[in-house]
HTML snippet that shows the backbone in 3Dmol.js (N, CA, C, O; Angstrom):
<script src="https://3Dmol.org/build/3Dmol-min.js"></script>
<div id="view" style="width:600px;height:400px;position:relative"></div>
<script>
const pdb = `
ATOM      1  N   UNK A   1      -2.246 -18.384   8.805  1.00  0.00           N
ATOM      2  CA  UNK A   1      -2.528 -17.104   9.381  1.00  0.00           C
ATOM      3  C   UNK A   1      -3.151 -17.268  10.766  1.00  0.00           C
ATOM      4  O   UNK A   1      -2.799 -16.551  11.702  1.00  0.00           O
ATOM      5  N   UNK A   2      -4.064 -18.204  10.885  1.00  0.00           N
ATOM      6  CA  UNK A   2      -4.738 -18.389  12.175  1.00  0.00           C
ATOM      7  C   UNK A   2      -3.755 -18.854  13.240  1.00  0.00           C
ATOM      8  O   UNK A   2      -3.815 -18.391  14.378  1.00  0.00           O
ATOM      9  N   UNK A   3      -2.848 -19.768  12.884  1.00  0.00           N
ATOM     10  CA  UNK A   3      -1.877 -20.257  13.858  1.00  0.00           C
ATOM     11  C   UNK A   3      -0.946 -19.149  14.329  1.00  0.00           C
ATOM     12  O   UNK A   3      -0.602 -19.086  15.509  1.00  0.00           O
ATOM     13  N   UNK A   4      -0.536 -18.278  13.418  1.00  0.00           N
ATOM     14  CA  UNK A   4       0.372 -17.184  13.759  1.00  0.00           C
ATOM     15  C   UNK A   4      -0.366 -15.966  14.300  1.00  0.00           C
ATOM     16  O   UNK A   4       0.256 -15.030  14.803  1.00  0.00           O
ATOM     17  N   UNK A   5      -1.697 -15.978  14.197  1.00  0.00           N
ATOM     18  CA  UNK A   5      -2.530 -14.845  14.609  1.00  0.00           C
ATOM     19  C   UNK A   5      -2.138 -13.572  13.847  1.00  0.00           C
ATOM     20  O   UNK A   5      -2.055 -12.485  14.420  1.00  0.00           O
ATOM     21  N   UNK A   6      -1.902 -13.736  12.550  1.00  0.00           N
ATOM     22  CA  UNK A   6      -1.512 -12.622  11.688  1.00  0.00           C
ATOM     23  C   UNK A   6      -2.396 -12.619  10.453  1.00  0.00           C
ATOM     24  O   UNK A   6      -2.391 -13.565   9.666  1.00  0.00           O
ATOM     25  N   UNK A   7      -3.141 -11.560  10.298  1.00  0.00           N
ATOM     26  CA  UNK A   7      -4.041 -11.404   9.156  1.00  0.00           C
ATOM     27  C   UNK A   7      -3.302 -10.621   8.081  1.00  0.00           C
ATOM     28  O   UNK A   7      -3.022  -9.436   8.262  1.00  0.00           O
ATOM     29  N   UNK A   8      -2.988 -11.256   6.984  1.00  0.00           N
ATOM     30  CA  UNK A   8      -2.180 -10.626   5.944  1.00  0.00           C
ATOM     31  C   UNK A   8      -2.971  -9.780   4.965  1.00  0.00           C
ATOM     32  O   UNK A   8      -2.373  -9.054   4.170  1.00  0.00           O
ATOM     33  N   UNK A   9      -4.290  -9.846   4.995  1.00  0.00           N
ATOM     34  CA  UNK A   9      -5.035  -9.202   3.914  1.00  0.00           C
ATOM     35  C   UNK A   9      -6.086  -8.189   4.337  1.00  0.00           C
ATOM     36  O   UNK A   9      -6.540  -7.426   3.484  1.00  0.00           O
ATOM     37  N   UNK A  10      -6.494  -8.131   5.577  1.00  0.00           N
ATOM     38  CA  UNK A  10      -7.653  -7.307   5.925  1.00  0.00           C
ATOM     39  C   UNK A  10      -7.365  -6.040   6.705  1.00  0.00           C
ATOM     40  O   UNK A  10      -8.204  -5.139   6.710  1.00  0.00           O
ATOM     41  N   UNK A  11      -6.236  -5.925   7.355  1.00  0.00           N
ATOM     42  CA  UNK A  11      -5.993  -4.761   8.194  1.00  0.00           C
ATOM     43  C   UNK A  11      -5.344  -3.643   7.379  1.00  0.00           C
ATOM     44  O   UNK A  11      -4.243  -3.813   6.856  1.00  0.00           O
ATOM     45  N   UNK A  12      -6.018  -2.511   7.272  1.00  0.00           N
ATOM     46  CA  UNK A  12      -5.496  -1.380   6.514  1.00  0.00           C
ATOM     47  C   UNK A  12      -5.272  -0.156   7.400  1.00  0.00           C
ATOM     48  O   UNK A  12      -5.145   0.959   6.894  1.00  0.00           O
ATOM     49  N   UNK A  13      -5.224  -0.351   8.687  1.00  0.00           N
ATOM     50  CA  UNK A  13      -5.047   0.775   9.589  1.00  0.00           C
ATOM     51  C   UNK A  13      -3.589   1.065   9.884  1.00  0.00           C
ATOM     52  O   UNK A  13      -2.689   0.457   9.306  1.00  0.00           O
ATOM     53  N   UNK A  14      -3.370   1.999  10.788  1.00  0.00           N
ATOM     54  CA  UNK A  14      -2.058   2.369  11.299  1.00  0.00           C
ATOM     55  C   UNK A  14      -1.097   2.847  10.224  1.00  0.00           C
ATOM     56  O   UNK A  14      -0.147   2.127   9.917  1.00  0.00           O
ATOM     57  N   UNK A  15      -1.284   3.988   9.650  1.00  0.00           N
ATOM     58  CA  UNK A  15      -2.454   4.858   9.832  1.00  0.00           C
ATOM     59  C   UNK A  15      -3.600   4.426   8.932  1.00  0.00           C
ATOM     60  O   UNK A  15      -3.398   3.726   7.939  1.00  0.00           O
ATOM     61  N   UNK A  16      -4.806   4.852   9.292  1.00  0.00           N
ATOM     62  CA  UNK A  16      -5.948   4.569   8.441  1.00  0.00           C
ATOM     63  C   UNK A  16      -5.752   5.290   7.116  1.00  0.00           C
ATOM     64  O   UNK A  16      -5.273   6.424   7.084  1.00  0.00           O
ATOM     65  N   UNK A  17      -6.120   4.636   6.034  1.00  0.00           N
ATOM     66  CA  UNK A  17      -5.986   5.229   4.707  1.00  0.00           C
ATOM     67  C   UNK A  17      -7.251   6.024   4.402  1.00  0.00           C
ATOM     68  O   UNK A  17      -8.357   5.496   4.508  1.00  0.00           O
ATOM     69  N   UNK A  18      -7.096   7.270   4.030  1.00  0.00           N
ATOM     70  CA  UNK A  18      -8.230   8.129   3.663  1.00  0.00           C
ATOM     71  C   UNK A  18      -8.413   8.038   2.147  1.00  0.00           C
ATOM     72  O   UNK A  18      -7.919   8.887   1.405  1.00  0.00           O
ATOM     73  N   UNK A  19      -9.119   7.011   1.696  1.00  0.00           N
ATOM     74  CA  UNK A  19      -9.255   6.763   0.265  1.00  0.00           C
ATOM     75  C   UNK A  19      -9.977   7.889  -0.464  1.00  0.00           C
ATOM     76  O   UNK A  19      -9.622   8.214  -1.597  1.00  0.00           O
ATOM     77  N   UNK A  20     -10.982   8.487   0.164  1.00  0.00           N
ATOM     78  CA  UNK A  20     -11.703   9.592  -0.476  1.00  0.00           C
ATOM     79  C   UNK A  20     -10.774  10.788  -0.670  1.00  0.00           C
ATOM     80  O   UNK A  20     -10.846  11.465  -1.695  1.00  0.00           O
ATOM     81  N   UNK A  21      -9.915  11.052   0.291  1.00  0.00           N
ATOM     82  CA  UNK A  21      -8.943  12.144   0.160  1.00  0.00           C
ATOM     83  C   UNK A  21      -7.938  11.831  -0.945  1.00  0.00           C
ATOM     84  O   UNK A  21      -7.573  12.711  -1.724  1.00  0.00           O
ATOM     85  N   UNK A  22      -7.499  10.594  -1.011  1.00  0.00           N
ATOM     86  CA  UNK A  22      -6.559  10.196  -2.057  1.00  0.00           C
ATOM     87  C   UNK A  22      -7.208  10.352  -3.435  1.00  0.00           C
ATOM     88  O   UNK A  22      -6.557  10.794  -4.381  1.00  0.00           O
ATOM     89  N   UNK A  23      -8.481   9.991  -3.549  1.00  0.00           N
ATOM     90  CA  UNK A  23      -9.189  10.145  -4.822  1.00  0.00           C
ATOM     91  C   UNK A  23      -9.260  11.613  -5.223  1.00  0.00           C
ATOM     92  O   UNK A  23      -9.053  11.954  -6.387  1.00  0.00           O
ATOM     93  N   UNK A  24      -9.556  12.485  -4.252  1.00  0.00           N
ATOM     94  CA  UNK A  24      -9.627  13.923  -4.542  1.00  0.00           C
ATOM     95  C   UNK A  24      -8.303  14.459  -5.072  1.00  0.00           C
ATOM     96  O   UNK A  24      -8.288  15.375  -5.895  1.00  0.00           O
ATOM     97  N   UNK A  25      -7.206  13.901  -4.610  1.00  0.00           N
ATOM     98  CA  UNK A  25      -5.888  14.334  -5.084  1.00  0.00           C
ATOM     99  C   UNK A  25      -5.729  14.069  -6.581  1.00  0.00           C
ATOM    100  O   UNK A  25      -4.908  14.700  -7.246  1.00  0.00           O
ATOM    101  N   UNK A  26      -6.520  13.130  -7.104  1.00  0.00           N
ATOM    102  CA  UNK A  26      -6.488  12.817  -8.533  1.00  0.00           C
ATOM    103  C   UNK A  26      -7.682  13.390  -9.274  1.00  0.00           C
ATOM    104  O   UNK A  26      -7.946  13.024 -10.420  1.00  0.00           O
ATOM    105  N   UNK A  27      -8.411  14.297  -8.613  1.00  0.00           N
ATOM    106  CA  UNK A  27      -9.544  14.940  -9.258  1.00  0.00           C
ATOM    107  C   UNK A  27     -10.819  14.119  -9.275  1.00  0.00           C
ATOM    108  O   UNK A  27     -11.736  14.412 -10.042  1.00  0.00           O
ATOM    109  N   UNK A  28     -10.885  13.097  -8.440  1.00  0.00           N
ATOM    110  CA  UNK A  28     -12.063  12.231  -8.374  1.00  0.00           C
ATOM    111  C   UNK A  28     -12.853  12.584  -7.119  1.00  0.00           C
ATOM    112  O   UNK A  28     -12.304  12.604  -6.017  1.00  0.00           O
ATOM    113  N   UNK A  29     -14.135  12.858  -7.289  1.00  0.00           N
ATOM    114  CA  UNK A  29     -14.984  13.128  -6.125  1.00  0.00           C
ATOM    115  C   UNK A  29     -15.244  11.827  -5.376  1.00  0.00           C
ATOM    116  O   UNK A  29     -15.277  10.743  -5.958  1.00  0.00           O
ATOM    117  N   UNK A  30     -15.427  11.970  -4.072  1.00  0.00           N
ATOM    118  CA  UNK A  30     -15.694  10.796  -3.262  1.00  0.00           C
ATOM    119  C   UNK A  30     -16.050  11.201  -1.849  1.00  0.00           C
ATOM    120  O   UNK A  30     -16.032  12.380  -1.496  1.00  0.00           O
ATOM    121  N   UNK A  31     -16.373  10.205  -1.050  1.00  0.00           N
ATOM    122  CA  UNK A  31     -16.754  10.470   0.333  1.00  0.00           C
ATOM    123  C   UNK A  31     -16.529   9.244   1.196  1.00  0.00           C
ATOM    124  O   UNK A  31     -16.472   8.114   0.712  1.00  0.00           O
ATOM    125  N   UNK A  32     -16.404   9.502   2.493  1.00  0.00           N
ATOM    126  CA  UNK A  32     -16.290   8.454   3.490  1.00  0.00           C
ATOM    127  C   UNK A  32     -17.670   8.210   4.079  1.00  0.00           C
ATOM    128  O   UNK A  32     -18.322   9.147   4.540  1.00  0.00           O
ATOM    129  N   UNK A  33     -18.118   6.971   4.069  1.00  0.00           N
ATOM    130  CA  UNK A  33     -19.411   6.606   4.657  1.00  0.00           C
ATOM    131  C   UNK A  33     -19.115   5.837   5.941  1.00  0.00           C
ATOM    132  O   UNK A  33     -18.594   4.723   5.906  1.00  0.00           O
ATOM    133  N   UNK A  34     -19.457   6.450   7.078  1.00  0.00           N
ATOM    134  CA  UNK A  34     -19.180   5.843   8.382  1.00  0.00           C
ATOM    135  C   UNK A  34     -20.392   5.141   8.974  1.00  0.00           C
ATOM    136  O   UNK A  34     -20.250   4.187   9.738  1.00  0.00           O
ATOM    137  N   UNK A  35     -21.582   5.610   8.624  1.00  0.00           N
ATOM    138  CA  UNK A  35     -22.808   5.125   9.243  1.00  0.00           C
ATOM    139  C   UNK A  35     -23.681   4.448   8.182  1.00  0.00           C
ATOM    140  O   UNK A  35     -23.822   4.978   7.080  1.00  0.00           O
ATOM    141  N   UNK A  36     -24.267   3.290   8.493  1.00  0.00           N
ATOM    142  CA  UNK A  36     -25.120   2.615   7.525  1.00  0.00           C
ATOM    143  C   UNK A  36     -26.253   3.505   6.998  1.00  0.00           C
ATOM    144  O   UNK A  36     -26.679   3.355   5.853  1.00  0.00           O
ATOM    145  N   UNK A  37     -26.738   4.428   7.830  1.00  0.00           N
ATOM    146  CA  UNK A  37     -27.801   5.331   7.410  1.00  0.00           C
ATOM    147  C   UNK A  37     -27.364   6.317   6.335  1.00  0.00           C
ATOM    148  O   UNK A  37     -28.209   6.917   5.670  1.00  0.00           O
ATOM    149  N   UNK A  38     -26.059   6.494   6.154  1.00  0.00           N
ATOM    150  CA  UNK A  38     -25.535   7.414   5.140  1.00  0.00           C
ATOM    151  C   UNK A  38     -25.295   6.725   3.799  1.00  0.00           C
ATOM    152  O   UNK A  38     -25.078   7.395   2.789  1.00  0.00           O
ATOM    153  N   UNK A  39     -25.331   5.401   3.783  1.00  0.00           N
ATOM    154  CA  UNK A  39     -24.944   4.659   2.590  1.00  0.00           C
ATOM    155  C   UNK A  39     -25.857   4.902   1.392  1.00  0.00           C
ATOM    156  O   UNK A  39     -25.373   5.115   0.280  1.00  0.00           O
ATOM    157  N   UNK A  40     -27.172   4.871   1.607  1.00  0.00           N
ATOM    158  CA  UNK A  40     -28.112   5.039   0.496  1.00  0.00           C
ATOM    159  C   UNK A  40     -27.897   6.379  -0.210  1.00  0.00           C
ATOM    160  O   UNK A  40     -27.876   6.427  -1.440  1.00  0.00           O
ATOM    161  N   UNK A  41     -27.737   7.461   0.546  1.00  0.00           N
ATOM    162  CA  UNK A  41     -27.517   8.779  -0.046  1.00  0.00           C
ATOM    163  C   UNK A  41     -26.176   8.819  -0.780  1.00  0.00           C
ATOM    164  O   UNK A  41     -26.066   9.425  -1.846  1.00  0.00           O
ATOM    165  N   UNK A  42     -25.161   8.174  -0.208  1.00  0.00           N
ATOM    166  CA  UNK A  42     -23.852   8.117  -0.858  1.00  0.00           C
ATOM    167  C   UNK A  42     -23.911   7.381  -2.178  1.00  0.00           C
ATOM    168  O   UNK A  42     -23.302   7.802  -3.162  1.00  0.00           O
ATOM    169  N   UNK A  43     -24.645   6.278  -2.200  1.00  0.00           N
ATOM    170  CA  UNK A  43     -24.793   5.516  -3.446  1.00  0.00           C
ATOM    171  C   UNK A  43     -25.517   6.353  -4.494  1.00  0.00           C
ATOM    172  O   UNK A  43     -25.152   6.322  -5.669  1.00  0.00           O
ATOM    173  N   UNK A  44     -26.533   7.095  -4.084  1.00  0.00           N
ATOM    174  CA  UNK A  44     -27.254   7.967  -5.029  1.00  0.00           C
ATOM    175  C   UNK A  44     -26.321   9.003  -5.632  1.00  0.00           C
ATOM    176  O   UNK A  44     -26.380   9.258  -6.835  1.00  0.00           O
ATOM    177  N   UNK A  45     -25.455   9.607  -4.815  1.00  0.00           N
ATOM    178  CA  UNK A  45     -24.496  10.588  -5.332  1.00  0.00           C
ATOM    179  C   UNK A  45     -23.508   9.931  -6.288  1.00  0.00           C
ATOM    180  O   UNK A  45     -23.161  10.504  -7.321  1.00  0.00           O
ATOM    181  N   UNK A  46     -23.062   8.741  -5.946  1.00  0.00           N
ATOM    182  CA  UNK A  46     -22.118   8.023  -6.795  1.00  0.00           C
ATOM    183  C   UNK A  46     -22.761   7.655  -8.139  1.00  0.00           C
ATOM    184  O   UNK A  46     -22.140   7.817  -9.189  1.00  0.00           O
ATOM    185  N   UNK A  47     -23.986   7.168  -8.104  1.00  0.00           N
ATOM    186  CA  UNK A  47     -24.692   6.810  -9.334  1.00  0.00           C
ATOM    187  C   UNK A  47     -24.895   8.042 -10.222  1.00  0.00           C
ATOM    188  O   UNK A  47     -24.701   7.981 -11.436  1.00  0.00           O
ATOM    189  N   UNK A  48     -25.285   9.155  -9.604  1.00  0.00           N
ATOM    190  CA  UNK A  48     -25.488  10.393 -10.373  1.00  0.00           C
ATOM    191  C   UNK A  48     -24.190  10.831 -11.042  1.00  0.00           C
ATOM    192  O   UNK A  48     -24.196  11.240 -12.203  1.00  0.00           O
ATOM    193  N   UNK A  49     -23.093  10.749 -10.324  1.00  0.00           N
ATOM    194  CA  UNK A  49     -21.804  11.154 -10.884  1.00  0.00           C
ATOM    195  C   UNK A  49     -21.398  10.250 -12.034  1.00  0.00           C
ATOM    196  O   UNK A  49     -20.941  10.729 -13.072  1.00  0.00           O
ATOM    197  N   UNK A  50     -21.561   8.938 -11.856  1.00  0.00           N
ATOM    198  CA  UNK A  50     -21.147   8.018 -12.913  1.00  0.00           C
ATOM    199  C   UNK A  50     -22.074   8.089 -14.119  1.00  0.00           C
ATOM    200  O   UNK A  50     -21.636   7.842 -15.242  1.00  0.00           O
ATOM    201  N   UNK A  51     -23.331   8.418 -13.912  1.00  0.00           N
ATOM    202  CA  UNK A  51     -24.235   8.616 -15.057  1.00  0.00           C
ATOM    203  C   UNK A  51     -23.804   9.816 -15.881  1.00  0.00           C
ATOM    204  O   UNK A  51     -24.050   9.870 -17.086  1.00  0.00           O
ATOM    205  N   UNK A  52     -23.159  10.781 -15.231  1.00  0.00           N
ATOM    206  CA  UNK A  52     -22.622  11.950 -15.932  1.00  0.00           C
ATOM    207  C   UNK A  52     -21.243  11.656 -16.520  1.00  0.00           C
ATOM    208  O   UNK A  52     -20.593  12.550 -17.062  1.00  0.00           O
ATOM    209  N   UNK A  53     -20.800  10.406 -16.415  1.00  0.00           N
ATOM    210  CA  UNK A  53     -19.530  10.009 -16.988  1.00  0.00           C
ATOM    211  C   UNK A  53     -18.322  10.326 -16.129  1.00  0.00           C
ATOM    212  O   UNK A  53     -17.192  10.315 -16.617  1.00  0.00           O
ATOM    213  N   UNK A  54     -18.550  10.608 -14.855  1.00  0.00           N
ATOM    214  CA  UNK A  54     -17.458  10.955 -13.954  1.00  0.00           C
ATOM    215  C   UNK A  54     -17.249   9.836 -12.935  1.00  0.00           C
ATOM    216  O   UNK A  54     -18.209   9.188 -12.518  1.00  0.00           O
ATOM    217  N   UNK A  55     -16.013   9.611 -12.540  1.00  0.00           N
ATOM    218  CA  UNK A  55     -15.772   8.607 -11.494  1.00  0.00           C
ATOM    219  C   UNK A  55     -16.189   9.147 -10.127  1.00  0.00           C
ATOM    220  O   UNK A  55     -16.240  10.360  -9.923  1.00  0.00           O
ATOM    221  N   UNK A  56     -16.481   8.259  -9.207  1.00  0.00           N
ATOM    222  CA  UNK A  56     -16.857   8.635  -7.848  1.00  0.00           C
ATOM    223  C   UNK A  56     -16.447   7.495  -6.930  1.00  0.00           C
ATOM    224  O   UNK A  56     -16.680   6.328  -7.241  1.00  0.00           O
ATOM    225  N   UNK A  57     -15.840   7.829  -5.806  1.00  0.00           N
ATOM    226  CA  UNK A  57     -15.364   6.804  -4.890  1.00  0.00           C
ATOM    227  C   UNK A  57     -16.141   6.847  -3.573  1.00  0.00           C
ATOM    228  O   UNK A  57     -16.277   7.900  -2.950  1.00  0.00           O
ATOM    229  N   UNK A  58     -16.639   5.702  -3.172  1.00  0.00           N
ATOM    230  CA  UNK A  58     -17.262   5.558  -1.852  1.00  0.00           C
ATOM    231  C   UNK A  58     -16.317   4.730  -0.993  1.00  0.00           C
ATOM    232  O   UNK A  58     -16.044   3.571  -1.304  1.00  0.00           O
ATOM    233  N   UNK A  59     -15.822   5.319   0.076  1.00  0.00           N
ATOM    234  CA  UNK A  59     -14.998   4.621   1.046  1.00  0.00           C
ATOM    235  C   UNK A  59     -15.935   4.262   2.197  1.00  0.00           C
ATOM    236  O   UNK A  59     -16.278   5.120   3.010  1.00  0.00           O
ATOM    237  N   UNK A  60     -16.347   3.000   2.268  1.00  0.00           N
ATOM    238  CA  UNK A  60     -17.368   2.566   3.220  1.00  0.00           C
ATOM    239  C   UNK A  60     -16.707   1.773   4.355  1.00  0.00           C
ATOM    240  O   UNK A  60     -16.065   0.749   4.120  1.00  0.00           O
ATOM    241  N   UNK A  61     -16.873   2.261   5.574  1.00  0.00           N
ATOM    242  CA  UNK A  61     -16.358   1.543   6.732  1.00  0.00           C
ATOM    243  C   UNK A  61     -17.280   0.369   7.029  1.00  0.00           C
ATOM    244  O   UNK A  61     -18.494   0.537   7.142  1.00  0.00           O
ATOM    245  N   UNK A  62     -16.705  -0.804   7.153  1.00  0.00           N
ATOM    246  CA  UNK A  62     -17.481  -2.000   7.471  1.00  0.00           C
ATOM    247  C   UNK A  62     -16.881  -2.668   8.696  1.00  0.00           C
ATOM    248  O   UNK A  62     -15.704  -2.483   9.009  1.00  0.00           O
ATOM    249  N   UNK A  63     -17.688  -3.429   9.368  1.00  0.00           N
ATOM    250  CA  UNK A  63     -17.218  -4.135  10.554  1.00  0.00           C
ATOM    251  C   UNK A  63     -16.428  -5.361  10.136  1.00  0.00           C
ATOM    252  O   UNK A  63     -16.834  -6.102   9.242  1.00  0.00           O
ATOM    253  N   UNK A  64     -15.314  -5.561  10.783  1.00  0.00           N
ATOM    254  CA  UNK A  64     -14.516  -6.757  10.540  1.00  0.00           C
ATOM    255  C   UNK A  64     -14.999  -7.832  11.504  1.00  0.00           C
ATOM    256  O   UNK A  64     -15.062  -7.605  12.712  1.00  0.00           O
ATOM    257  N   UNK A  65     -15.337  -8.990  10.976  1.00  0.00           N
ATOM    258  CA  UNK A  65     -15.804 -10.080  11.823  1.00  0.00           C
ATOM    259  C   UNK A  65     -15.084 -11.370  11.451  1.00  0.00           C
ATOM    260  O   UNK A  65     -14.459 -11.466  10.395  1.00  0.00           O
ATOM    261  N   UNK A  66     -15.181 -12.337  12.316  1.00  0.00           N
ATOM    262  CA  UNK A  66     -14.610 -13.643  12.030  1.00  0.00           C
ATOM    263  C   UNK A  66     -13.231 -13.815  12.628  1.00  0.00           C
ATOM    264  O   UNK A  66     -12.764 -13.001  13.424  1.00  0.00           O
ATOM    265  N   UNK A  67     -12.592 -14.905  12.220  1.00  0.00           N
ATOM    266  CA  UNK A  67     -11.264 -15.231  12.710  1.00  0.00           C
ATOM    267  C   UNK A  67     -10.303 -14.091  12.417  1.00  0.00           C
ATOM    268  O   UNK A  67     -10.257 -13.601  11.289  1.00  0.00           O
ATOM    269  N   UNK A  68      -9.551 -13.669  13.391  1.00  0.00           N
ATOM    270  CA  UNK A  68      -8.535 -12.621  13.286  1.00  0.00           C
ATOM    271  C   UNK A  68      -9.107 -11.229  13.056  1.00  0.00           C
ATOM    272  O   UNK A  68      -8.364 -10.326  12.669  1.00  0.00           O
ATOM    273  N   UNK A  69     -10.395 -11.026  13.280  1.00  0.00           N
ATOM    274  CA  UNK A  69     -11.003  -9.713  13.063  1.00  0.00           C
ATOM    275  C   UNK A  69     -10.361  -8.642  13.932  1.00  0.00           C
ATOM    276  O   UNK A  69     -10.326  -7.474  13.542  1.00  0.00           O
ATOM    277  N   UNK A  70      -9.862  -9.010  15.083  1.00  0.00           N
ATOM    278  CA  UNK A  70      -9.260  -8.037  15.993  1.00  0.00           C
ATOM    279  C   UNK A  70      -7.763  -7.848  15.744  1.00  0.00           C
ATOM    280  O   UNK A  70      -7.123  -7.020  16.393  1.00  0.00           O
ATOM    281  N   UNK A  71      -7.217  -8.599  14.822  1.00  0.00           N
ATOM    282  CA  UNK A  71      -5.783  -8.509  14.562  1.00  0.00           C
ATOM    283  C   UNK A  71      -5.433  -7.171  13.925  1.00  0.00           C
ATOM    284  O   UNK A  71      -6.091  -6.728  12.984  1.00  0.00           O
ATOM    285  N   UNK A  72      -4.405  -6.543  14.439  1.00  0.00           N
ATOM    286  CA  UNK A  72      -3.905  -5.306  13.841  1.00  0.00           C
ATOM    287  C   UNK A  72      -2.479  -5.490  13.339  1.00  0.00           C
ATOM    288  O   UNK A  72      -1.785  -4.515  13.051  1.00  0.00           O
ATOM    289  N   UNK A  73      -2.047  -6.734  13.235  1.00  0.00           N
ATOM    290  CA  UNK A  73      -0.720  -7.013  12.711  1.00  0.00           C
ATOM    291  C   UNK A  73      -0.727  -6.819  11.202  1.00  0.00           C
ATOM    292  O   UNK A  73      -1.721  -7.115  10.538  1.00  0.00           O
ATOM    293  N   UNK A  74       0.345  -6.337  10.678  1.00  0.00           N
ATOM    294  CA  UNK A  74       0.520  -6.246   9.232  1.00  0.00           C
ATOM    295  C   UNK A  74       2.007  -6.374   8.941  1.00  0.00           C
ATOM    296  O   UNK A  74       2.832  -6.037   9.791  1.00  0.00           O
ATOM    297  N   UNK A  75       2.362  -6.855   7.751  1.00  0.00           N
ATOM    298  CA  UNK A  75       3.781  -7.024   7.448  1.00  0.00           C
ATOM    299  C   UNK A  75       4.455  -5.663   7.323  1.00  0.00           C
ATOM    300  O   UNK A  75       3.912  -4.754   6.695  1.00  0.00           O
ATOM    301  N   UNK A  76       5.621  -5.523   7.911  1.00  0.00           N
ATOM    302  CA  UNK A  76       6.402  -4.290   7.797  1.00  0.00           C
ATOM    303  C   UNK A  76       7.070  -4.297   6.419  1.00  0.00           C
ATOM    304  O   UNK A  76       7.890  -5.164   6.118  1.00  0.00           O
ATOM    305  N   UNK A  77       6.712  -3.334   5.605  1.00  0.00           N
ATOM    306  CA  UNK A  77       7.255  -3.255   4.259  1.00  0.00           C
ATOM    307  C   UNK A  77       7.837  -1.869   4.062  1.00  0.00           C
ATOM    308  O   UNK A  77       7.197  -0.865   4.372  1.00  0.00           O
ATOM    309  N   UNK A  78       9.055  -1.821   3.544  1.00  0.00           N
ATOM    310  CA  UNK A  78       9.687  -0.556   3.228  1.00  0.00           C
ATOM    311  C   UNK A  78      10.048  -0.556   1.758  1.00  0.00           C
ATOM    312  O   UNK A  78      10.918  -1.311   1.324  1.00  0.00           O
ATOM    313  N   UNK A  79       9.382   0.289   0.994  1.00  0.00           N
ATOM    314  CA  UNK A  79       9.688   0.388  -0.435  1.00  0.00           C
ATOM    315  C   UNK A  79      11.129   0.857  -0.611  1.00  0.00           C
ATOM    316  O   UNK A  79      11.831   0.390  -1.508  1.00  0.00           O
ATOM    317  N   UNK A  80      11.567   1.774   0.237  1.00  0.00           N
ATOM    318  CA  UNK A  80      12.936   2.284   0.158  1.00  0.00           C
ATOM    319  C   UNK A  80      13.954   1.158   0.326  1.00  0.00           C
ATOM    320  O   UNK A  80      14.970   1.122  -0.370  1.00  0.00           O
ATOM    321  N   UNK A  81      13.678   0.243   1.248  1.00  0.00           N
ATOM    322  CA  UNK A  81      14.606  -0.870   1.467  1.00  0.00           C
ATOM    323  C   UNK A  81      14.588  -1.869   0.312  1.00  0.00           C
ATOM    324  O   UNK A  81      15.589  -2.540   0.061  1.00  0.00           O
ATOM    325  N   UNK A  82      13.465  -1.974  -0.392  1.00  0.00           N
ATOM    326  CA  UNK A  82      13.358  -2.924  -1.500  1.00  0.00           C
ATOM    327  C   UNK A  82      13.981  -2.386  -2.793  1.00  0.00           C
ATOM    328  O   UNK A  82      14.338  -3.160  -3.681  1.00  0.00           O
ATOM    329  N   UNK A  83      14.108  -1.078  -2.896  1.00  0.00           N
ATOM    330  CA  UNK A  83      14.637  -0.485  -4.123  1.00  0.00           C
ATOM    331  C   UNK A  83      16.130  -0.771  -4.264  1.00  0.00           C
ATOM    332  O   UNK A  83      16.878  -0.791  -3.286  1.00  0.00           O
ATOM    333  N   UNK A  84      16.527  -0.987  -5.485  1.00  0.00           N
ATOM    334  CA  UNK A  84      17.938  -1.163  -5.769  1.00  0.00           C
ATOM    335  C   UNK A  84      18.377  -0.043  -6.687  1.00  0.00           C
ATOM    336  O   UNK A  84      17.697   0.299  -7.654  1.00  0.00           O
ATOM    337  N   UNK A  85      19.522   0.517  -6.363  1.00  0.00           N
ATOM    338  CA  UNK A  85      20.042   1.604  -7.171  1.00  0.00           C
ATOM    339  C   UNK A  85      20.499   1.091  -8.524  1.00  0.00           C
ATOM    340  O   UNK A  85      21.194   0.078  -8.613  1.00  0.00           O
ATOM    341  N   UNK A  86      20.108   1.788  -9.568  1.00  0.00           N
ATOM    342  CA  UNK A  86      20.572   1.413 -10.908  1.00  0.00           C
ATOM    343  C   UNK A  86      21.977   1.954 -11.118  1.00  0.00           C
ATOM    344  O   UNK A  86      22.261   3.110 -10.803  1.00  0.00           O
ATOM    345  N   UNK A  87      22.826   1.137 -11.634  1.00  0.00           N
ATOM    346  CA  UNK A  87      24.204   1.587 -11.908  1.00  0.00           C
ATOM    347  C   UNK A  87      24.484   1.673 -13.382  1.00  0.00           C
ATOM    348  O   UNK A  87      25.592   2.034 -13.780  1.00  0.00           O
TER     349      UNK A  87
END
`;
const viewer = $3Dmol.createViewer("view");
viewer.addModel(pdb, "pdb");
viewer.setStyle({}, {cartoon: {color: "spectrum"}});
viewer.zoomTo();
viewer.render();
</script>
């Protein structure tokens, strides 16, 4: 990966995935935490929800660091192209 300058596992952008929105589509409460100062309150809400027996999703933005942290390459994958028609 380092030689090719392609990070196969860490880049989830383009477009960014809104995991909290996706969770809501399935009836799961959740939130996006962008600022470290918001994390403690988010964890408290998540703990309260799970203590009530309900799922809760925290989508926490973290800084990418290290080798290939700036890479925005990702493999082009088309599910439509991979599908085979059943006959």
